[in-house]
C-alpha positions as protocol buffer text, in pm:
chain_id: "A"
residue {
  index: 1
  type: MET
  ca { x: -14416 y: 20202 z: -10096 }
}
residue {
  index: 2
  type: ILE
  ca { x: -14757 y: 20077 z: -10217 }
}
residue {
  index: 3
  type: ILE
  ca { x: -14979 y: 20159 z: -10015 }
}
residue {
  index: 4
  type: ASP
  ca { x: -15385 y: 20084 z: -10043 }
}
residue {
  index: 5
  type: ILE
  ca { x: -15686 y: 19983 z: -9731 }
}
residue {
  index: 6
  type: THR
  ca { x: -15920 y: 19735 z: -9828 }
}
residue {
  index: 7
  type: ALA
  ca { x: -16231 y: 19583 z: -9652 }
}
residue {
  index: 8
  type: LYS
  ca { x: -16178 y: 19271 z: -9486 }
}
residue {
  index: 9
  type: PRO
  ca { x: -16308 y: 18987 z: -9677 }
}
residue {
  index: 10
  type: THR
  ca { x: -16515 y: 18953 z: -9296 }
}
residue {
  index: 11
  type: GLY
  ca { x: -16677 y: 19287 z: -9406 }
}
residue {
  index: 12
  type: HIS
  ca { x: -16597 y: 19397 z: -9002 }
}
residue {
  index: 13
  type: GLY
  ca { x: -16285 y: 19687 z: -9017 }
}
residue {
  index: 14
  type: TRP
  ca { x: -16023 y: 19742 z: -9328 }
}
residue {
  index: 15
  type: LEU
  ca { x: -15721 y: 19696 z: -9402 }
}
residue {
  index: 16
  type: VAL
  ca { x: -15427 y: 19834 z: -9441 }
}
residue {
  index: 17
  type: HIS
  ca { x: -15227 y: 19674 z: -9730 }
}
residue {
  index: 18
  type: MET
  ca { x: -14883 y: 19857 z: -9779 }
}
residue {
  index: 19
  type: ASP
  ca { x: -14615 y: 19590 z: -10039 }
}
residue {
  index: 20
  type: ALA
  ca { x: -14616 y: 19285 z: -9863 }
}
residue {
  index: 21
  type: LEU
  ca { x: -14721 y: 19314 z: -9487 }
}
residue {
  index: 22
  type: THR
  ca { x: -15088 y: 19428 z: -9404 }
}
residue {
  index: 23
  type: VAL
  ca { x: -15209 y: 19585 z: -9074 }
}
residue {
  index: 24
  type: GLY
  ca { x: -15585 y: 19555 z: -8964 }
}
residue {
  index: 25
  type: PHE
  ca { x: -15797 y: 19825 z: -8838 }
}
residue {
  index: 26
  type: SER
  ca { x: -16158 y: 19839 z: -8673 }
}
residue {
  index: 27
  type: SER
  ca { x: -16305 y: 20194 z: -8895 }
}
residue {
  index: 28
  type: LEU
  ca { x: -16179 y: 20305 z: -9195 }
}
residue {
  index: 29
  type: GLU
  ca { x: -16156 y: 20666 z: -9000 }
}
residue {
  index: 30
  type: ALA
  ca { x: -15876 y: 20441 z: -8854 }
}
residue {
  index: 31
  type: ALA
  ca { x: -15722 y: 20311 z: -9131 }
}
residue {
  index: 32
  type: THR
  ca { x: -15688 y: 20621 z: -9353 }
}
residue {
  index: 33
  type: ALA
  ca { x: -15512 y: 20840 z: -9053 }
}
residue {
  index: 34
  type: PHE
  ca { x: -15268 y: 20596 z: -8982 }
}
residue {
  index: 35
  type: VAL
  ca { x: -15193 y: 20574 z: -9392 }
}
residue {
  index: 36
  type: GLY
  ca { x: -15202 y: 21007 z: -9349 }
}
residue {
  index: 37
  type: GLN
  ca { x: -14919 y: 20990 z: -9084 }
}
residue {
  index: 38
  type: LEU
  ca { x: -14810 y: 20647 z: -9279 }
}
residue {
  index: 39
  type: ARG
  ca { x: -14724 y: 20874 z: -9604 }
}
residue {
  index: 40
  type: ALA
  ca { x: -14591 y: 21251 z: -9431 }
}
residue {
  index: 41
  type: ARG
  ca { x: -14339 y: 21022 z: -9250 }
}
residue {
  index: 42
  type: ILE
  ca { x: -14273 y: 20883 z: -9619 }
}
residue {
  index: 43
  type: ASP
  ca { x: -14287 y: 21245 z: -9815 }
}
residue {
  index: 44
  type: ALA
  ca { x: -14128 y: 21440 z: -9485 }
}
residue {
  index: 45
  type: PRO
  ca { x: -13755 y: 21535 z: -9561 }
}
residue {
  index: 46
  type: HIS
  ca { x: -13421 y: 21324 z: -9409 }
}
residue {
  index: 47
  type: PRO
  ca { x: -13120 y: 21387 z: -9372 }
}
residue {
  index: 48
  type: TRP
  ca { x: -12821 y: 21234 z: -9583 }
}
residue {
  index: 49
  type: PRO
  ca { x: -12564 y: 21023 z: -9291 }
}
residue {
  index: 50
  type: THR
  ca { x: -12259 y: 21061 z: -9211 }
}
residue {
  index: 51
  type: SER
  ca { x: -11981 y: 20871 z: -9281 }
}
residue {
  index: 52
  type: PRO
  ca { x: -11600 y: 20850 z: -9010 }
}
residue {
  index: 53
  type: GLY
  ca { x: -11384 y: 21073 z: -9231 }
}
residue {
  index: 54
  type: GLN
  ca { x: -11620 y: 21345 z: -9341 }
}
residue {
  index: 55
  type: THR
  ca { x: -11509 y: 21664 z: -9277 }
}
residue {
  index: 56
  type: GLU
  ca { x: -11807 y: 21860 z: -9359 }
}
residue {
  index: 57
  type: ALA
  ca { x: -12207 y: 21890 z: -9359 }
}
residue {
  index: 58
  type: VAL
  ca { x: -12302 y: 21874 z: -9709 }
}
residue {
  index: 59
  type: PRO
  ca { x: -12627 y: 21929 z: -9844 }
}
residue {
  index: 60
  type: ARG
  ca { x: -12770 y: 21727 z: -10068 }
}
residue {
  index: 61
  type: THR
  ca { x: -13076 y: 21717 z: -10271 }
}
residue {
  index: 62
  type: VAL
  ca { x: -13263 y: 21350 z: -10380 }
}
residue {
  index: 63
  type: GLY
  ca { x: -13094 y: 21250 z: -10673 }
}
residue {
  index: 64
  type: ASP
  ca { x: -12746 y: 21374 z: -10560 }
}
residue {
  index: 65
  type: ARG
  ca { x: -12581 y: 21061 z: -10604 }
}
residue {
  index: 66
  type: SER
  ca { x: -12244 y: 21244 z: -10529 }
}
residue {
  index: 67
  type: ALA
  ca { x: -11915 y: 21099 z: -10255 }
}
residue {
  index: 68
  type: PRO
  ca { x: -11941 y: 21314 z: -9982 }
}
residue {
  index: 69
  type: ALA
  ca { x: -11631 y: 21483 z: -9855 }
}
residue {
  index: 70
  type: THR
  ca { x: -11297 y: 21338 z: -9692 }
}
residue {
  index: 71
  type: ARG
  ca { x: -11048 y: 21337 z: -9572 }
}
residue {
  index: 72
  type: LYS
  ca { x: -10689 y: 21221 z: -9733 }
}
residue {
  index: 73
  type: GLY
  ca { x: -10623 y: 20896 z: -9618 }
}
residue {
  index: 74
  type: ALA
  ca { x: -11051 y: 20828 z: -9490 }
}
residue {
  index: 75
  type: CYS
  ca { x: -11051 y: 20627 z: -9758 }
}
residue {
  index: 76
  type: PRO
  ca { x: -10752 y: 20510 z: -9931 }
}
residue {
  index: 77
  type: GLY
  ca { x: -10931 y: 20325 z: -10227 }
}
residue {
  index: 78
  type: LEU
  ca { x: -11140 y: 20603 z: -10367 }
}
residue {
  index: 79
  type: LEU
  ca { x: -10927 y: 20863 z: -10345 }
}
residue {
  index: 80
  type: LYS
  ca { x: -10690 y: 21047 z: -10611 }
}
């Protein structure tokens, strides 16, 4: 996500651009605090979702695309 802060064209306030979304703020401090909180939430660790039939919570790392452990018969088309 591209996050950028610019001055409003009228000169009264600040705009935070998040890809195609724009949010206005009355002060640079408020805009900067918002961006800091947003970046902290984006960069925070997030748990991987579990699927029905998953036998255990498997810790994963960024970029790990392996399939979760499943019970036999939970996903008949995927298990051999």
